[in-house]
N, C-alpha and C positions, 0 to 999 in steps of 0.2 A: 294556600296556592296550591294544586294538581301538579303532579309527576308521573309523567311515565317511564315507570320501573320498571323492568321487566319481572317476571313471575319466577317461581321456583321452576320450570320446568324448560326453562329457556336455556339455553344451549350456548350461544354466544355467537350464533349464526347473524350478519348484519351486510349490508350493502353498504360500502365506504369508500368515498374518491382516495385517491391517493398521491403522494406529491409524485412517485416517478412509477415510471413500467418493472422497475426492480421491484420495488417496496410492493406493488400492485403482485407480482407474479409471488415473491413471496408468501403475502398471503393469502395467494391462493392455493396453493401449496400446501400451508399450514393449514387452509379449513378441508380438502380433500383429504388430505391425513388421516385430522380427526374424526373425517366419517367413512374412513376405511377401517378405521380403529373399532368404532360402533359396530359395525356391518353396517351402514347405511348406504343406501344406493345416492350416489352425491350427480347431480349432470349441472355442467359449464357452460353459461351463456354468456356471449362476449358479441359487441360490435363487432365487426372484421371489420380493418383497416379501409375498406371499400364502407364509404359513404349508401346508407340504405340498405346496408346487407349486418341480417342477425344470424349468428351462427349457434346453433345447439346439437352440441355434441351429445350421442346416446350411444355411445359406445359401449358403456358400462353398463345400460338397461339392459336386462333381462326380459324385464315382463313391466309390458305398459298395457296398462288396462286404456279400454273405447274411452272412458272417461276422461283420463289425463290427454291422450291423444285431441280430444275435446277444446279440451281446455285451453290447449298448444293455439292450435286454429281461433278460440276465441282471443285470444291472450294477444295476438298478433294480427286481430282482422284490421283495425284499424291502420297499424302500419302498413300490412301488406294494401289495402286498399288507398295508401298514397304512395305507393308503386314500391315498399319498402321490398325485398327478398328478405324467404327465411329459409336457411339451407340447415336442413337438419343430415349430421352427420354419423357416418358410420352407425345405422340403425340394425338391430341384430335381427335376421329371420323373422322372428316372432313379432317386435317389434312392427318393419316393413309389413306386416300380414294383418294387425290392426291399424297402422294408417292406411292401408289398400283399403280394409271393411269401413273403416269409418270416414271416406272419399278425403281423408287430408292430403294424402298426397296430390290430389287432384287439383286443390284449392289454388287461384291464382299467386301467385309468388311465394309456392309452395314449394322447395329443391329439394329430394333425397340423393343424397353425396356419396355415395361406397354403401358396401353393407357386406355384415359379418354373414360368414356361415352359418 
């Protein structure tokens, strides 16, 4: 019987259900701390308390490649097509330029909320 064991480069990042909100927040904080200690960019996405809303916090993203903006759009296409809203929170000025250049900011269901200078 084959097993799906992680390879040697696996760093422990997983998407896991949690028993409580407190447990989820502790796990999220540990994940972000691990990413910061490794000088990695961490992006947190979460379903908002409002049904049909996905929140993507971009405040820590200083560089957003056009391919990443397009991947965000592609990954949420079906969700947005079903009436879902994607909130891109606090993108940097550079990220806003990329989102505008790729047209992601104008897609149905996409909203930019706040921005950093």
